N, C-alpha and C positions, 0 to 999 in steps of 0.2 A: 656908763657905756650907752651909746646910742645904737638902737637895733631896729631893723625892719624884718617883717615876716612875709615871705612870698608863698602863698597857699591858696589854691582855688576852691577848697571845700571849707565852708563856714565852720562846720563842726571841728575840723582838724585845726583850723586857725585858732578858734576859741580855746581849744584844749591845749595847744602849744603856748599860747599867750599866757594862759593861767599858770602853766608850770614854770614858765620863765619868771613871771612875776613872784611866784612863790620862792624860787631858788635865789633870785637876784631882784629883791624889791626896789633897790636903788637904781636899777637900769631903766632907761626910757625907751619904750617901744613907740617909734615915730610913726609907722604906718603898717597896714595890712594890705598887701597887694595880691591880685589874683590872676594876672596874666603877664605874658612876656612884654606886651606893649605898654601896659600900665607900669611895669617895673623899669623899663628903659626910660619912659617919660619922667618918672619920679627921680631917677638917678641923674638925669641930665639937668634937672631943675633944682636939685637940693644937694647940700654938702654930703659927701660920702659918710654913711654910718660906719660904726666900728665893726659891726657884725651883721651878716645877713643869714637868716634861716630860710632856705630855699627848696621848694619841692621840685622834683625833676620834670614831671609831666604836667603842663598847665593847659588851660582851656584853648590856647591858641598856638601851642607848640612846645618844644623841649626848652627847658629853661637855660640851657647852655647858649641859646641864641642871644640871650641878654648880653653875654660877654663878647659876642661878635658885633654887637651894635653900639656898645658904649664902654668907655674905659672904667673898670671896676677896681677901686683901690681898697675895698673892704674884704675882710676875711669872711669866708663862707662855711656854713654847716649845711649840708644837704639833708633834706627830709624826704624820704623816698620809699616806694614799694618796688623799686627797680630790681632787675635780676642781679644775681651775684657777679656775673661777668662784667657788667657795667660798673658795679661797685669797685671791683678791683681796678678798673680803668681810671677812675677819678679819685680813689682814696688817698693817693699820695699827693694829689694836687689841691686838695681841700683840707680844712682843718679836721673835719670828721664828717661822718654821715650818721643819720638816725633812721633805722628801719621801722616803718609804721606797722602796727600801733606803737607810738613812741612811749617808752617807759621813763619814769621820773629818774631812775638811777642812771640810765644811759644818757639821758639829757644832762644830768649833772656832771658826768664824766666828760662829755663833749665840751661843756662850758669850762670845766677845769683845764682841759687841753688847750682851748682857745686862749684863756688867760695866761697859761704857761708860754705858749708860742708868742703871744703879744709881748710878754716881758723880754723874751729872747730877741724879737725883732726890733724892739726899742733900743737895744744895745748893739744892733748889727745893721749893716747897710745892704743885707741880702734882699734881692728884689722879690716882689709878690709872684705867685704862680702865673704861668702864661696860659690863661683860659682859652684864648683863640687856638693855641696848639692842642689844648685838650679837646676842644670841640672837633677839630679836624680829625684827631685820632679816634674819637668815638664814632664819627661818621664813617671812617675807613675801616672801623672794626678792629683797630690795633689795640694791643695790651699796652698799658702804661705801667711799668714796673717801678717798684720802690727805689728811690735814689738816695734816701737819707733816713736817719733815725733821730728822734729827739731824746737825748740822754739827760737824765736827772743827776746833777752833781750834789755836793753837800750843801751848797747855798745858792746854786743857779742851774740854768739848763744850757745845753749846747747841742749843736748838730753833729752827727757822725755820718759821713758819706758812705754809702754801701761799697764803693770801690776801695775804701780803706780797710775793709774787713777781710781777713784771710780765711776765716772759718767760724761757724757757729757750733755750739754744742749744748745739749741739755743734760743736766744733772740734778737729780732731786726735784724734777718738775720746773726747774728754773733754767731759762734759756740765756746764754752768754755769747757775746760777740768778742772775738779775738782779733785785734788789728794786725797789720803787717809789722807794726812796731812793737808787738807783743803786749799791748794793753788790753785789759778785759773790762767789758761793760755788760751790765744786765739789760736784756731786751724784754719788753713786756709783750711778747708774742710767743705762741707755741711754735715748735719746729714745723708743724703742718702748715700754719699760716704763713710762716716765713717762705716755705717752699712755693706757695701760691704767689707770693708778692715779689720774689726775687727774679731777676733776669735769668732764664734757664740757659742762656748762652754763656754766662759767667759763673753761675753757681750750680752745683750738683749735690743732691742729697745722697750721701754715700751709704747711710743706714738709718736706723730709727732715730738716732740721737745726734747726727752730725750732718752739716751742709758745708761744702768746701768751695772756695773761689779757685778758679782754674789757674790763676797765677801763683797760687800757694802750693801747687803740686810740683814736687821735684821728680819723682818717678813712681812707678808701681810695679809690683812683683806678683808672679803667680804663687798661689798658695794651694794647699790640698783641698780636694773637693770642688774644684773649679772657682774658688774664691780668689780675691785679689787683696794684696796689702798695699795700701797707699802710704808713700812716704812724702812728707811735706818739706818745705824749704826750711833752712835754719832761721830761727832758733826752735822751730816746732818739731820736736823729736818723737812726738807720739805717733806710733803707726795706727792707721785707720783701716778697718776691715771692710771690704765690700763683698756682699754675699754673692753666691753663684748666680742667683736670679738677676742681680743688678750688674753683673760683670760685663755682659755683652752690651748693655745699654751704656755703661760707663765708657767702654772702649770706642763706641760709636760717637758719644758725646765729645771725646778727646779729639776725634778726627774732623768733627763738624766745624 
């Protein structure tokens, strides 16, 4: 694998470079770049690397400007001390992010994810993320919600679009996604993280263990104590309870 590192602090560059070389000694680190301009110039004059580790805030601006100036065909892992709101904005558009100070375990997980996604993309014609759209969304302060999940099969990986999922539920600390076709897949996220990442116009967290897509709802009924019972479309016969505290919020969500 051919890799570049975009980092404006020498200490952080050396630390990350050393960890990458430890985890993947056969990889080739082609360059260490420390600014938007230097990165743009390098990408314009060299073949695209397989992977870019990129800090968000560089000496001459935000690193998303790179994607506004040059076509980037490489996968990206962001390394950043950026706030959590921005992380949610670009999490679904990059391979992963690493929060500084970078830990070896987190780096290895990100590299594993990159290799898994690379294997999927080699078998797919799916396009790369639109970084220009991402930059515009960051500037406008808009949230970018999760659109898909990477699902691990017995021998391969595939993507599962969020719009295909009728509801999520957690059981024994394991989160599962149930599609409108009735298939179930394990999702490597807590229900709390899912609530943060899913589009709130399409998904509603009904209680501590379930999140429901609006198109999966058939009807809901009043229950004692101000609670509601949610009935899903066929073939999902399990009633879902909505607490009294969430009942008013749920009704407002259904009308919005």
